[in-house]
N, CA, C and O atoms as CSV, one atom per row, in Angstrom:
chain,resi,resn,atom,element,x,y,z
A,1,MET,N,N,-35.723,7.979,21.488
A,1,MET,CA,C,-34.665,7.687,22.427
A,1,MET,C,C,-33.520,7.008,21.680
A,1,MET,O,O,-33.752,6.093,20.890
A,2,ALA,N,N,-32.316,7.440,21.917
A,2,ALA,CA,C,-31.138,6.909,21.225
A,2,ALA,C,C,-30.710,5.585,21.844
A,2,ALA,O,O,-30.690,5.426,23.065
A,3,ARG,N,N,-30.372,4.646,20.981
A,3,ARG,CA,C,-29.886,3.352,21.463
A,3,ARG,C,C,-28.413,3.415,21.813
A,3,ARG,O,O,-27.928,2.576,22.572
A,4,THR,N,N,-27.688,4.388,21.281
A,4,THR,CA,C,-26.241,4.459,21.488
A,4,THR,C,C,-25.861,5.458,22.574
A,4,THR,O,O,-24.742,5.969,22.569
A,5,GLY,N,N,-26.742,5.739,23.479
A,5,GLY,CA,C,-26.466,6.722,24.515
A,5,GLY,C,C,-25.353,6.320,25.460
A,5,GLY,O,O,-24.756,7.185,26.100
A,6,THR,N,N,-25.059,5.047,25.566
A,6,THR,CA,C,-24.018,4.593,26.490
A,6,THR,C,C,-22.703,4.280,25.777
A,6,THR,O,O,-21.796,3.722,26.395
A,7,THR,N,N,-22.578,4.619,24.514
A,7,THR,CA,C,-21.355,4.331,23.769
A,7,THR,C,C,-20.232,5.261,24.217
A,7,THR,O,O,-20.409,6.477,24.285
A,8,ASP,N,N,-19.085,4.679,24.520
A,8,ASP,CA,C,-17.918,5.448,24.950
A,8,ASP,C,C,-17.069,5.766,23.718
A,8,ASP,O,O,-16.218,4.973,23.315
A,9,TYR,N,N,-17.311,6.929,23.132
A,9,TYR,CA,C,-16.623,7.300,21.891
A,9,TYR,C,C,-15.142,7.575,22.117
A,9,TYR,O,O,-14.334,7.355,21.215
A,10,GLY,N,N,-14.781,8.036,23.270
A,10,GLY,CA,C,-13.367,8.263,23.566
A,10,GLY,C,C,-12.574,6.970,23.549
A,10,GLY,O,O,-11.470,6.913,23.006
A,11,ARG,N,N,-13.145,5.927,24.150
A,11,ARG,CA,C,-12.476,4.629,24.168
A,11,ARG,C,C,-12.394,4.048,22.766
A,11,ARG,O,O,-11.370,3.479,22.388
A,12,LEU,N,N,-13.467,4.186,21.991
A,12,LEU,CA,C,-13.451,3.693,20.613
A,12,LEU,C,C,-12.410,4.431,19.764
A,12,LEU,O,O,-11.731,3.820,18.940
A,13,THR,N,N,-12.292,5.727,19.965
A,13,THR,CA,C,-11.311,6.510,19.215
A,13,THR,C,C,-9.893,6.076,19.557
A,13,THR,O,O,-9.075,5.852,18.665
A,14,LYS,N,N,-9.604,5.959,20.838
A,14,LYS,CA,C,-8.263,5.549,21.262
A,14,LYS,C,C,-7.942,4.132,20.804
A,14,LYS,O,O,-6.817,3.855,20.387
A,15,SER,N,N,-8.908,3.244,20.878
A,15,SER,CA,C,-8.680,1.863,20.444
A,15,SER,C,C,-8.461,1.780,18.937
A,15,SER,O,O,-7.606,1.025,18.476
A,16,GLY,N,N,-9.221,2.544,18.176
A,16,GLY,CA,C,-9.057,2.547,16.725
A,16,GLY,C,C,-7.706,3.088,16.304
A,16,GLY,O,O,-7.065,2.541,15.406
A,17,VAL,N,N,-7.272,4.157,16.946
A,17,VAL,CA,C,-5.958,4.728,16.622
A,17,VAL,C,C,-4.849,3.758,17.015
A,17,VAL,O,O,-3.893,3.572,16.262
A,18,ALA,N,N,-4.968,3.139,18.190
A,18,ALA,CA,C,-3.941,2.194,18.636
A,18,ALA,C,C,-3.882,0.967,17.737
A,18,ALA,O,O,-2.796,0.493,17.405
A,19,LEU,N,N,-5.040,0.448,17.342
A,19,LEU,CA,C,-5.061,-0.709,16.456
A,19,LEU,C,C,-4.493,-0.365,15.085
A,19,LEU,O,O,-3.730,-1.147,14.517
A,20,GLY,N,N,-4.855,0.789,14.552
A,20,GLY,CA,C,-4.317,1.211,13.262
A,20,GLY,C,C,-2.810,1.387,13.307
A,20,GLY,O,O,-2.105,0.981,12.383
A,21,LEU,N,N,-2.319,1.986,14.367
A,21,LEU,CA,C,-0.878,2.171,14.513
A,21,LEU,C,C,-0.163,0.834,14.661
A,21,LEU,O,O,0.918,0.645,14.102
A,22,ALA,N,N,-0.754,-0.091,15.405
A,22,ALA,CA,C,-0.146,-1.408,15.574
A,22,ALA,C,C,-0.079,-2.158,14.241
A,22,ALA,O,O,0.940,-2.776,13.932
A,23,LEU,N,N,-1.141,-2.110,13.463
A,23,LEU,CA,C,-1.132,-2.769,12.159
A,23,LEU,C,C,-0.088,-2.158,11.237
A,23,LEU,O,O,0.606,-2.873,10.514
A,24,LEU,N,N,0.020,-0.844,11.264
A,24,LEU,CA,C,0.998,-0.157,10.428
A,24,LEU,C,C,2.422,-0.503,10.841
A,24,LEU,O,O,3.274,-0.736,9.984
A,25,VAL,N,N,2.688,-0.538,12.136
A,25,VAL,CA,C,4.028,-0.862,12.636
A,25,VAL,C,C,4.401,-2.304,12.300
A,25,VAL,O,O,5.536,-2.574,11.908
A,26,VAL,N,N,3.457,-3.227,12.451
A,26,VAL,CA,C,3.733,-4.624,12.117
A,26,VAL,C,C,4.041,-4.764,10.629
A,26,VAL,O,O,4.984,-5.457,10.248
A,27,SER,N,N,3.254,-4.110,9.801
A,27,SER,CA,C,3.459,-4.191,8.360
A,27,SER,C,C,4.821,-3.648,7.949
A,27,SER,O,O,5.563,-4.301,7.216
A,28,ILE,N,N,5.140,-2.462,8.420
A,28,ILE,CA,C,6.424,-1.853,8.078
A,28,ILE,C,C,7.576,-2.642,8.684
A,28,ILE,O,O,8.613,-2.810,8.043
A,29,GLY,N,N,7.409,-3.130,9.913
A,29,GLY,CA,C,8.467,-3.899,10.562
A,29,GLY,C,C,8.800,-5.186,9.840
A,29,GLY,O,O,9.973,-5.527,9.683
A,30,VAL,N,N,7.790,-5.896,9.402
A,30,VAL,CA,C,8.032,-7.148,8.674
A,30,VAL,C,C,8.692,-6.869,7.328
A,30,VAL,O,O,9.619,-7.573,6.928
A,31,GLU,N,N,8.214,-5.843,6.633
A,31,GLU,CA,C,8.820,-5.513,5.334
A,31,GLU,C,C,10.285,-5.110,5.496
A,31,GLU,O,O,11.135,-5.536,4.714
A,32,LEU,N,N,10.582,-4.295,6.501
A,32,LEU,CA,C,11.968,-3.874,6.727
A,32,LEU,C,C,12.850,-5.016,7.203
A,32,LEU,O,O,14.010,-5.113,6.803
A,33,ALA,N,N,12.311,-5.879,8.051
A,33,ALA,CA,C,13.088,-7.020,8.533
A,33,ALA,C,C,13.396,-7.979,7.391
A,33,ALA,O,O,14.509,-8.495,7.298
A,34,ALA,N,N,12.429,-8.219,6.532
A,34,ALA,CA,C,12.661,-9.116,5.393
A,34,ALA,C,C,13.688,-8.516,4.441
A,34,ALA,O,O,14.544,-9.229,3.917
A,35,ALA,N,N,13.606,-7.221,4.218
A,35,ALA,CA,C,14.584,-6.572,3.334
A,35,ALA,C,C,15.967,-6.554,3.980
A,35,ALA,O,O,16.971,-6.740,3.292
A,36,GLY,N,N,16.030,-6.333,5.284
A,36,GLY,CA,C,17.311,-6.302,5.974
A,36,GLY,C,C,17.994,-7.653,6.024
A,36,GLY,O,O,19.223,-7.726,6.012
A,37,LEU,N,N,17.219,-8.718,6.078
A,37,LEU,CA,C,17.778,-10.072,6.109
A,37,LEU,C,C,17.944,-10.667,4.719
A,37,LEU,O,O,18.342,-11.823,4.579
A,38,HIS,N,N,17.641,-9.880,3.693
A,38,HIS,CA,C,17.712,-10.322,2.295
A,38,HIS,C,C,16.862,-11.566,2.062
A,38,HIS,O,O,17.250,-12.486,1.342
A,39,TYR,N,N,15.678,-11.564,2.701
A,39,TYR,CA,C,14.738,-12.673,2.563
A,39,TYR,C,C,13.615,-12.224,1.632
A,39,TYR,O,O,12.849,-11.326,1.980
A,40,PRO,N,N,13.509,-12.830,0.469
A,40,PRO,CA,C,12.430,-12.434,-0.441
A,40,PRO,C,C,11.087,-12.995,0.025
A,40,PRO,O,O,10.919,-14.207,0.163
A,41,LEU,N,N,10.148,-12.103,0.261
A,41,LEU,CA,C,8.814,-12.542,0.660
A,41,LEU,C,C,8.066,-13.073,-0.558
A,41,LEU,O,O,8.180,-12.516,-1.649
A,42,PRO,N,N,7.305,-14.144,-0.375
A,42,PRO,CA,C,6.447,-14.592,-1.473
A,42,PRO,C,C,5.428,-13.504,-1.817
A,42,PRO,O,O,5.152,-12.618,-1.009
A,43,ALA,N,N,4.887,-13.584,-3.004
A,43,ALA,CA,C,3.979,-12.539,-3.478
A,43,ALA,C,C,2.751,-12.405,-2.593
A,43,ALA,O,O,2.287,-11.288,-2.363
A,44,TRP,N,N,2.213,-13.504,-2.094
A,44,TRP,CA,C,1.010,-13.410,-1.276
A,44,TRP,C,C,1.305,-12.757,0.078
A,44,TRP,O,O,0.459,-12.044,0.616
A,45,GLU,N,N,2.501,-12.997,0.632
A,45,GLU,CA,C,2.871,-12.354,1.888
A,45,GLU,C,C,3.128,-10.869,1.684
A,45,GLU,O,O,2.760,-10.049,2.525
A,46,ASP,N,N,3.755,-10.526,0.577
A,46,ASP,CA,C,3.999,-9.123,0.271
A,46,ASP,C,C,2.672,-8.378,0.118
A,46,ASP,O,O,2.516,-7.263,0.616
A,47,THR,N,N,1.726,-9.000,-0.571
A,47,THR,CA,C,0.394,-8.401,-0.725
A,47,THR,C,C,-0.311,-8.297,0.618
A,47,THR,O,O,-0.957,-7.289,0.903
A,48,LEU,N,N,-0.194,-9.322,1.439
A,48,LEU,CA,C,-0.835,-9.323,2.758
A,48,LEU,C,C,-0.329,-8.179,3.620
A,48,LEU,O,O,-1.121,-7.459,4.229
A,49,PHE,N,N,0.987,-8.009,3.674
A,49,PHE,CA,C,1.540,-6.959,4.521
A,49,PHE,C,C,1.310,-5.567,3.937
A,49,PHE,O,O,1.185,-4.598,4.685
A,50,MET,N,N,1.254,-5.460,2.633
A,50,MET,CA,C,0.916,-4.179,2.020
A,50,MET,C,C,-0.528,-3.790,2.348
A,50,MET,O,O,-0.803,-2.646,2.710
A,51,ASP,N,N,-1.439,-4.746,2.220
A,51,ASP,CA,C,-2.839,-4.483,2.563
A,51,ASP,C,C,-2.996,-4.180,4.049
A,51,ASP,O,O,-3.796,-3.328,4.435
A,52,LEU,N,N,-2.226,-4.884,4.881
A,52,LEU,CA,C,-2.263,-4.641,6.321
A,52,LEU,C,C,-1.809,-3.215,6.637
A,52,LEU,O,O,-2.385,-2.553,7.500
A,53,GLY,N,N,-0.791,-2.752,5.947
A,53,GLY,CA,C,-0.318,-1.388,6.138
A,53,GLY,C,C,-1.336,-0.345,5.684
A,53,GLY,O,O,-1.523,0.675,6.347
A,54,VAL,N,N,-1.985,-0.597,4.567
A,54,VAL,CA,C,-3.002,0.346,4.061
A,54,VAL,C,C,-4.196,0.399,5.012
A,54,VAL,O,O,-4.691,1.481,5.329
A,55,ILE,N,N,-4.657,-0.759,5.462
A,55,ILE,CA,C,-5.784,-0.790,6.408
A,55,ILE,C,C,-5.397,-0.113,7.718
A,55,ILE,O,O,-6.192,0.628,8.295
A,56,GLY,N,N,-4.176,-0.368,8.188
A,56,GLY,CA,C,-3.712,0.276,9.417
A,56,GLY,C,C,-3.632,1.784,9.284
A,56,GLY,O,O,-4.017,2.512,10.199
A,57,LEU,N,N,-3.135,2.260,8.148
A,57,LEU,CA,C,-3.045,3.703,7.927
A,57,LEU,C,C,-4.431,4.340,7.866
A,57,LEU,O,O,-4.664,5.389,8.468
A,58,LEU,N,N,-5.344,3.709,7.143
A,58,LEU,CA,C,-6.706,4.244,7.061
A,58,LEU,C,C,-7.386,4.252,8.425
A,58,LEU,O,O,-8.063,5.218,8.777
A,59,LEU,N,N,-7.210,3.189,9.189
A,59,LEU,CA,C,-7.802,3.130,10.531
A,59,LEU,C,C,-7.190,4.180,11.445
A,59,LEU,O,O,-7.894,4.815,12.231
A,60,PHE,N,N,-5.876,4.361,11.342
A,60,PHE,CA,C,-5.178,5.352,12.159
A,60,PHE,C,C,-5.651,6.773,11.848
A,60,PHE,O,O,-5.804,7.591,12.755
A,61,VAL,N,N,-5.879,7.061,10.581
A,61,VAL,CA,C,-6.257,8.418,10.174
A,61,VAL,C,C,-7.755,8.673,10.355
A,61,VAL,O,O,-8.146,9.764,10.771
A,62,LEU,N,N,-8.589,7.692,10.053
A,62,LEU,CA,C,-10.032,7.928,10.047
A,62,LEU,C,C,-10.724,7.719,11.392
A,62,LEU,O,O,-11.826,8.231,11.589
A,63,SER,N,N,-10.117,6.988,12.316
A,63,SER,CA,C,-10.759,6.738,13.612
A,63,SER,C,C,-11.085,8.016,14.378
A,63,SER,O,O,-12.195,8.131,14.896
A,64,PRO,N,N,-10.170,8.983,14.475
A,64,PRO,CA,C,-10.534,10.203,15.214
A,64,PRO,C,C,-11.691,10.963,14.572
A,64,PRO,O,O,-12.515,11.542,15.280
A,65,PHE,N,N,-11.762,10.967,13.253
A,65,PHE,CA,C,-12.849,11.679,12.592
A,65,PHE,C,C,-14.178,10.959,12.760
A,65,PHE,O,O,-15.201,11.582,13.046
A,66,VAL,N,N,-14.157,9.645,12.580
A,66,VAL,CA,C,-15.404,8.883,12.643
A,66,VAL,C,C,-15.908,8.764,14.075
A,66,VAL,O,O,-17.049,9.131,14.356
A,67,PHE,N,N,-15.078,8.260,14.982
A,67,PHE,CA,C,-15.520,8.008,16.347
A,67,PHE,C,C,-15.420,9.229,17.248
A,67,PHE,O,O,-16.101,9.293,18.271
A,68,GLY,N,N,-14.588,10.195,16.891
A,68,GLY,CA,C,-14.415,11.351,17.752
A,68,GLY,C,C,-15.246,12.554,17.343
A,68,GLY,O,O,-15.570,13.389,18.188
A,69,ILE,N,N,-15.601,12.664,16.067
A,69,ILE,CA,C,-16.316,13.847,15.590
A,69,ILE,C,C,-17.690,13.495,15.029
A,69,ILE,O,O,-18.703,14.024,15.488
A,70,VAL,N,N,-17.729,12.599,14.034
A,70,VAL,CA,C,-18.972,12.358,13.293
A,70,VAL,C,C,-20.018,11.646,14.132
A,70,VAL,O,O,-21.147,12.126,14.233
A,71,LEU,N,N,-19.675,10.504,14.741
A,71,LEU,CA,C,-20.679,9.735,15.483
A,71,LEU,C,C,-21.242,10.466,16.693
A,71,LEU,O,O,-22.448,10.384,16.923
A,72,PRO,N,N,-20.427,11.184,17.489
A,72,PRO,CA,C,-21.050,11.955,18.582
A,72,PRO,C,C,-21.989,13.043,18.089
A,72,PRO,O,O,-22.980,13.346,18.753
A,73,LEU,N,N,-21.698,13.639,16.932
A,73,LEU,CA,C,-22.588,14.669,16.404
A,73,LEU,C,C,-23.880,14.076,15.842
A,73,LEU,O,O,-24.939,14.695,15.936
A,74,VAL,N,N,-23.795,12.888,15.264
A,74,VAL,CA,C,-24.981,12.250,14.708
A,74,VAL,C,C,-25.908,11.784,15.831
A,74,VAL,O,O,-27.129,11.802,15.679
A,75,GLU,N,N,-25.330,11.369,16.951
A,75,GLU,CA,C,-26.142,10.917,18.074
A,75,GLU,C,C,-26.878,12.101,18.620
A,75,GLU,O,O,-27.635,11.967,19.581
């Protein structure tokens, strides 16, 4: 008997895509705002927002495959 029979994969897929898109938009928005205001970001903030953008992009791209295709087939 499967333990994940009640998992709502559609909701997980939509939430993952929305979260990934939000992280990507925040990352790009902060970088563009800092560049537009001629405000140099410290190195740790630049790294933080770059990593945030990469994680957001990966989450945005991989959520439909993982939660929408792979996990329902494995169940």
